[in-house]
Backbone as numpy.savetxt, mean C-alpha at the origin, in Angstrom:
# Nx Ny Nz CAx CAy CAz Cx Cy Cz
11.43 7.06 -12.54 11.48 7.71 -12.06 11.62 8.16 -10.35
12.26 8.39 -9.08 11.90 8.15 -7.67 11.30 8.69 -7.49
10.10 8.68 -6.35 9.34 9.36 -5.63 9.33 9.12 -4.70
9.23 10.29 -3.68 9.14 9.78 -2.27 7.27 9.51 -1.85
8.07 8.70 -0.68 6.43 8.41 -0.16 6.29 8.39 1.04
7.61 9.14 2.06 7.63 8.61 3.24 7.50 7.46 3.80
7.14 7.45 5.22 7.21 5.55 5.65 5.58 5.67 5.70
4.82 5.91 5.25 3.56 5.38 5.49 3.40 3.59 4.89
3.94 3.59 4.16 3.14 1.62 4.44 4.06 1.30 5.16
5.43 1.61 5.88 6.17 1.09 6.85 5.36 1.27 8.29
4.88 2.70 8.41 4.05 2.39 9.59 2.48 2.21 9.42
1.95 1.50 8.47 0.95 0.92 8.55 1.28 -0.90 8.74
2.52 -1.59 8.62 2.90 -2.52 8.39 3.35 -2.56 10.00
4.25 -2.02 10.52 4.02 -1.80 12.14 3.05 -1.70 12.45
1.76 -1.18 12.38 0.72 -1.05 13.13 0.17 -2.17 13.53
-0.07 -2.58 12.02 -0.45 -4.67 12.56 0.22 -4.98 12.96
1.62 -5.17 13.56 2.69 -5.97 13.86 3.11 -7.05 13.19
3.13 -7.08 11.49 4.15 -7.12 11.17 5.56 -7.30 10.57
6.13 -8.44 10.70 7.21 -8.13 10.08 7.11 -7.94 8.42
8.49 -7.41 8.04 8.22 -7.06 6.42 8.22 -8.79 5.83
9.00 -9.94 6.45 8.76 -10.96 6.23 7.46 -11.73 6.11
6.57 -11.17 7.29 5.73 -11.80 6.95 4.56 -11.42 6.41
4.31 -9.76 6.17 3.77 -9.00 5.10 4.21 -9.36 3.45
5.71 -9.13 3.11 5.44 -9.74 1.62 4.74 -11.08 2.05
4.51 -11.99 2.63 4.34 -12.76 2.37 2.31 -12.70 2.21
2.08 -12.16 2.96 0.92 -11.87 2.74 0.55 -11.04 1.54
1.32 -10.24 1.56 1.22 -9.29 0.19 1.31 -10.07 -1.60
2.03 -11.50 -1.18 2.65 -11.67 -2.35 3.75 -11.57 -3.41
4.24 -10.37 -2.99 5.52 -9.84 -3.26 6.67 -9.59 -2.04
8.19 -9.77 -3.10 9.02 -9.95 -2.47 9.82 -8.71 -1.29
10.45 -9.58 -0.38 10.23 -8.32 1.03 11.20 -7.32 -0.04
12.18 -7.83 -0.58 13.01 -5.90 -1.29 12.25 -5.24 -2.05
10.89 -5.85 -2.25 9.91 -4.93 -3.54 8.72 -4.01 -2.20
8.74 -4.91 -1.44 8.08 -3.94 -0.05 9.28 -2.78 1.02
10.30 -3.90 0.96 11.70 -2.47 1.49 11.71 -1.38 0.60
11.97 -1.80 -0.48 11.93 -0.24 -1.71 10.68 0.58 -0.95
9.27 0.06 -0.98 8.42 0.76 -1.02 7.89 1.43 0.30
8.67 0.68 1.25 9.08 1.44 2.83 9.83 2.63 2.60
10.86 2.58 1.79 11.65 3.31 1.92 11.87 4.78 0.85
10.46 4.59 -0.11 10.91 5.25 -1.32 11.07 5.29 -2.46
11.91 4.10 -2.58 12.56 3.98 -4.14 11.79 4.10 -5.16
9.96 3.02 -4.92 9.39 2.22 -5.63 8.23 3.15 -5.48
7.13 3.34 -6.00 5.67 3.29 -4.81 4.91 2.26 -5.74
4.57 1.25 -4.74 3.49 0.43 -5.07 2.39 0.61 -5.43
1.86 -0.43 -6.35 0.98 0.19 -7.29 -0.30 0.11 -6.77
-2.39 0.63 -7.31 -2.66 0.25 -6.33 -3.46 -0.70 -5.79
-3.03 -2.19 -6.72 -3.65 -3.24 -6.26 -2.55 -3.74 -4.73
-1.61 -3.39 -4.70 -1.09 -3.60 -3.59 -1.49 -2.71 -2.93
-1.56 -1.41 -2.55 -2.27 -0.80 -1.53 -3.03 -1.27 -0.94
-4.09 -1.81 -2.04 -5.27 -2.30 -1.39 -5.18 -3.17 -0.73
-4.15 -4.88 -1.29 -3.42 -5.86 -0.17 -3.29 -5.47 0.87
-2.61 -3.95 0.97 -1.88 -3.70 2.29 -3.10 -3.39 3.38
-4.13 -2.61 3.14 -5.23 -2.15 3.89 -5.87 -3.42 4.36
-5.83 -4.37 3.43 -6.89 -5.09 3.73 -6.16 -6.16 5.02
-4.79 -6.13 4.31 -3.85 -7.29 5.13 -3.46 -6.84 6.87
-3.41 -4.94 6.61 -2.84 -4.72 7.86 -3.97 -4.10 8.20
-5.35 -3.97 8.24 -6.42 -3.20 8.79 -6.33 -2.53 9.14
-5.70 -0.99 7.41 -5.63 0.34 8.01 -5.97 1.32 6.74
-7.75 1.82 6.95 -8.22 2.29 5.88 -7.49 3.33 5.78
-6.76 4.01 6.98 -5.62 5.13 6.81 -4.88 5.11 5.45
-4.17 4.55 5.11 -3.43 3.97 4.50 -3.58 4.53 2.89
-5.10 4.28 2.26 -5.50 4.49 1.30 -5.73 6.11 1.03
-6.32 7.13 1.52 -5.90 8.26 2.37 -5.03 8.99 1.62
-4.31 8.47 2.81 -2.38 9.09 2.69 -1.70 8.46 0.86
-2.21 7.56 0.50 -1.45 6.98 -0.18 -2.38 7.77 -1.50
-3.07 7.90 -2.19 -4.13 9.19 -2.46 -3.75 10.20 -2.16
-3.67 11.09 -1.28 -2.72 12.59 -0.41 -1.93 12.64 -0.73
-0.78 11.71 -1.16 0.57 11.64 -1.94 0.28 12.05 -3.24
-0.47 11.34 -4.01 -1.06 12.26 -5.60 0.38 10.77 -5.46
-0.48 9.22 -5.02 0.40 8.00 -5.59 -0.05 7.37 -6.55
-1.28 7.92 -7.01 -2.50 7.23 -8.00 -2.51 6.66 -9.19
-2.27 6.30 -9.53 -1.97 5.32 -10.94 -3.29 5.77 -11.77
-4.20 5.28 -12.39 -5.12 5.44 -13.29 -6.30 5.46 -12.77
-6.44 5.70 -12.01 -8.02 5.75 -10.96 -8.68 4.48 -10.70
-7.82 3.41 -10.98 -8.48 2.36 -10.96 -7.98 1.22 -9.38
-8.30 0.60 -9.00 -7.81 -0.08 -8.00 -8.51 -1.19 -7.79
-8.44 -2.55 -6.93 -9.49 -3.58 -6.39 -9.79 -4.04 -7.64
-9.33 -5.13 -8.32 -10.50 -5.08 -9.00 -11.29 -4.05 -10.13
-10.67 -3.12 -10.15 -10.63 -2.03 -11.67 -12.23 -0.96 -10.60
-12.30 -1.24 -9.66 -12.95 -0.63 -9.24 -12.54 0.59 -8.78
-13.72 1.71 -8.57 -12.86 3.10 -8.13 -11.93 3.03 -7.19
-10.95 4.62 -7.49 -10.07 4.27 -6.45 -10.53 4.95 -4.88
-11.69 5.00 -4.48 -11.71 5.47 -3.35 -12.49 4.09 -2.75
-12.82 3.30 -3.15 -13.02 1.71 -2.75 -11.93 0.74 -2.81
-10.58 1.95 -2.62 -9.67 1.16 -2.15 -9.31 0.22 -0.52
-9.40 -1.31 -1.12 -9.26 -1.91 0.30 -10.54 -2.75 0.33
-11.47 -2.50 -0.50 -12.72 -3.01 -0.94 -13.55 -3.10 0.33
-13.21 -1.11 0.79 -13.95 -1.22 2.05 -15.85 -0.43 1.10
-15.63 -0.03 0.31 -16.99 0.36 -0.33 -17.28 2.44 -0.07
-16.03 2.62 0.20 -16.60 3.97 0.10 -16.91 4.46 -1.12
């Protein structure tokens, strides 16, 4: 099932000043996977969003991810609550 996620993941990466190659390396994902997240072809799992938030320094990405209904199972970042996305401890 294809879901549209807009460009929140791309925007966050660009705010951090990273290329797709640099971001993919930090996130330990392929450049193709990152590109697919950024064009809305696939939705990243919560643990990837956590890693994006940490790597990009973008707290708002977690809120946007949730706002768009992309929550998987209510868990993320070492099995913690989704509201602790990125390890910020909200």
